[in-house]
C-alpha positions in Angstrom: 72.5 78.5 106.5 71.6 74.6 104.6 70.1 75.2 102.2 72.2 73.7 99.1 74.1 71.2 101.3 74.2 68.9 98.7 75.4 70.5 95.8 78.3 69.4 93.3 80.9 72.2 94.4 80.3 71.2 98.2 80.8 68.0 97.1 84.1 68.2 95.5 85.1 70.8 99.2 84.1 67.4 100.6 86.5 65.7 98.4 89.3 67.7 99.1 89.2 67.9 103.0 88.8 63.8 102.6 92.5 64.2 101.1 94.2 65.3 103.5 94.2 62.7 105.6 96.5 61.2 102.8 98.8 63.8 102.4 99.6 63.2 106.2 99.4 59.6 105.9 101.7 60.3 102.6 103.4 62.3 104.3 104.3 60.9 107.6 103.3 57.7 107.9 104.7 56.2 103.7 107.6 58.6 104.3 106.7 59.8 100.8 107.9 63.0 100.0 107.4 63.1 96.9 103.6 62.1 96.7 102.4 64.2 99.2 103.8 66.9 97.5 102.0 66.3 94.2 98.6 65.3 96.1 99.2 69.2 98.2 100.1 70.7 95.2 97.0 69.2 93.5 94.3 70.4 96.6 96.6 73.5 95.6 95.6 73.8 92.2 92.2 72.6 92.5 91.5 75.4 95.8 89.3 77.5 92.6 87.3 74.4 91.2 84.2 74.2 93.5 83.8 78.0 93.6 84.1 77.3 89.6 81.0 75.8 89.4 79.3 77.3 92.0 79.3 80.0 89.4 78.8 77.8 86.4 76.0 75.6 87.6 74.3 77.9 89.8 74.4 76.0 92.9 75.9 79.0 94.8 74.9 78.6 98.6 75.4 80.3 101.5 77.1 76.9 103.2 79.5 76.5 100.6 80.9 80.1 101.1 81.3 79.7 104.9 81.9 75.6 104.2 84.9 76.4 100.9 87.3 79.1 102.5 86.8 76.9 106.3 88.2 74.0 103.8 91.1 76.0 102.6 92.1 77.4 105.1 92.1 74.4 107.2 94.0 72.4 104.9 96.7 75.8 104.4 97.2 75.1 107.7 97.3 72.2 108.4 99.5 71.4 104.7 102.3 73.9 107.3 101.8 72.6 110.6 103.0 69.4 109.1 106.0 70.7 107.1 107.4 72.2 109.9 106.5 69.1 111.7 109.3 67.1 108.6 111.1 69.6 108.6 111.1 70.6 104.8 109.9 74.2 104.9 111.3 77.9 106.5 110.7 77.0 110.0 110.6 81.6 109.8 108.9 81.0 106.4 105.9 78.7 107.7 105.9 80.5 110.6 105.1 84.3 109.0 103.0 82.2 106.8 101.0 80.7 108.7 100.3 83.6 111.9 98.6 85.5 109.4 96.2 82.4 107.8 95.6 82.8 111.3 95.2 86.0 112.6 93.3 87.3 108.9 90.7 83.6 109.7 89.8 84.6 113.6 89.6 87.9 112.6 86.4 87.1 109.7 86.0 84.5 112.0 84.9 87.1 115.2 83.9 89.6 113.0 80.9 88.0 111.2 80.1 85.8 114.2 80.4 87.9 116.6 80.0 91.7 114.8 77.9 90.6 112.4 79.8 91.7 109.6 78.4 91.4 106.4 81.0 88.9 103.9 82.9 90.3 101.3 85.1 88.1 98.8 89.0 87.6 98.6 90.3 90.3 96.4 92.1 89.6 93.6 95.8 90.1 95.5 94.5 87.6 98.3 93.6 84.9 96.0 97.3 86.0 93.6 98.6 85.9 97.2 96.8 82.7 98.5 97.8 80.6 94.4 101.6 81.4 94.9 101.1 79.7 98.8 100.3 76.8 97.2 102.6 75.4 95.0 105.4 77.7 96.5 104.6 74.9 100.5 104.5 71.9 97.6 107.5 73.2 96.0 109.3 73.0 99.4 108.2 70.0 100.2 109.5 68.1 96.7 112.5 70.1 96.9 113.7 67.6 100.2 112.1 64.2 98.3 114.7 62.3 95.8 113.8 63.0 92.8 116.3 64.2 90.5 115.2 67.4 89.6 114.0 68.3 93.8 117.1 71.5 93.0 114.6 73.5 91.0 111.9 72.9 93.3 113.7 74.6 95.8 114.6 77.7 93.5 110.4 77.5 92.1 109.3 77.1 96.2 111.4 80.2 97.3 110.0 82.4 93.2 106.9 81.8 94.7 107.1 81.5 97.7 108.6 85.6 98.7 106.0 87.1 96.3 103.2 85.0 98.0 104.2 86.0 101.8 104.4 89.4 100.9 101.0 90.2 98.7 99.4 88.0 101.7 101.0 90.4 104.2 100.1 93.2 101.6 96.8 91.7 101.7 96.1 91.3 105.7 96.2 94.7 106.5 94.4 95.7 102.9 91.2 93.3 104.9 90.7 96.0 107.7 88.9 99.0 106.1 87.1 96.5 104.0 86.4 94.5 107.2 86.0 97.9 109.7 82.8 99.2 107.1 81.6 95.8 106.8 80.7 95.8 110.3 79.1 98.5 110.6 76.9 98.1 107.0 76.1 94.8 109.8 75.5 96.5 112.5 73.4 99.2 110.9 71.2 96.8 109.2 70.7 94.8 112.3 69.4 97.8 113.8 67.4 98.6 110.6 65.0 95.0 111.5 
């Protein structure tokens, strides 16, 4: 599990995680929605960098395969909760995304740890949903800032957010057969040992 712990992709993931307190400090202590939104957007935009580098540099690791999605989900959930507290995102929208994230995360964790499910990759639709939502939330936050084009960000947040929300729930349902198959394969593999 901890082989290949100190790799460039894992360092990037750790750096992204270390930026989370800075985001919260900007938003709540400095009350700087603009800079907090930019940082949240950068964290979302760099979501793919660690995975890309892991494959490109041949530095994939079992630790990275768990660490990266865990950090991604943590950044996402903390970001959603922070925006709810700040009041910069519609509550129903944030709850719809947050509940889905918690449910899917719990399902994957339970199936992997308790039921020995073999890990499977996120689908293209799942990645697309995450991409859209990772830009929608900074858009909602930027829309509540004092910048002159706040209205543009408000529209962009909805244009990205609605399809992202629909796709995220679609993929949550679509993962169910894959989880069942993964649990079945994990059990058969355990029996074969």
